[in-house]
C-alpha positions in Angstrom: -7.4 -7.9 -12.0 -9.3 -4.7 -12.2 -9.8 -2.3 -9.3 -8.8 -3.9 -6.0 -8.9 -2.6 -2.5 -6.2 -3.7 -0.1 -8.9 -5.0 2.2 -9.8 -7.5 -0.5 -6.4 -9.2 -0.1 -5.3 -8.4 3.4 -7.6 -9.7 6.1 -5.2 -9.6 9.1 -3.0 -6.5 9.2 -0.5 -6.8 12.1 -1.2 -4.5 15.0 2.1 -2.6 14.6 1.1 -1.7 11.0 -2.6 -0.7 11.4 -1.9 3.0 11.7 0.8 3.2 9.1 0.7 5.8 6.3 2.2 5.5 2.9 5.5 7.1 3.8 6.2 4.3 6.2 6.3 1.9 3.2 8.8 3.9 1.3 12.6 3.8 1.9 15.1 6.6 1.9 15.7 6.1 -1.9 12.0 6.6 -2.7 11.4 2.9 -3.3 8.6 0.7 -1.9 9.5 -1.4 1.1 7.9 -4.5 -0.5 9.5 -6.7 2.1 7.1 -5.2 4.6 4.2 -6.4 2.6 5.3 -9.7 1.1 3.8 -11.8 3.9 0.5 -10.0 3.7 -0.6 -10.3 0.0 0.0 -12.4 -3.1 3.0 -11.7 -5.3 0.7 -10.7 -8.2 -0.6 -7.9 -6.1 2.8 -6.8 -5.0 4.0 -6.6 -8.6 1.4 -3.9 -9.1 3.3 -1.7 -6.7 6.2 -1.7 -9.2 4.2 0.6 -11.6 3.0 2.9 -8.8 5.6 5.5 -7.8 5.4 6.8 -4.3 5.0 10.6 -4.3 6.2 12.7 -1.5 4.2 15.9 -2.3 1.7 17.1 0.3 0.4 15.4 3.4 0.2 11.7 3.6 -3.6 11.3 4.0 -6.2 8.6 3.3 -8.0 9.4 0.0 -11.5 8.7 -1.0 -12.0 8.1 -4.8 -15.6 9.2 -4.7 -16.9 5.7 -5.2 -19.3 4.1 -2.8 -16.9 1.2 -2.4 
């Protein structure tokens, strides 16, 4: 699948989720709340979350990778 932006898969983010940060998608056990995302994107994309561990170090900020996209 290569590099993919969330905007490539999710075209209609519900209004109550538009300002969410990463910590709002992580439960008290440090696991992703995939149920919050399952109606927004394909299962193949959600499976990629299983190899990304949420980290709670530092502020929860949007990050720019330095690429023009």
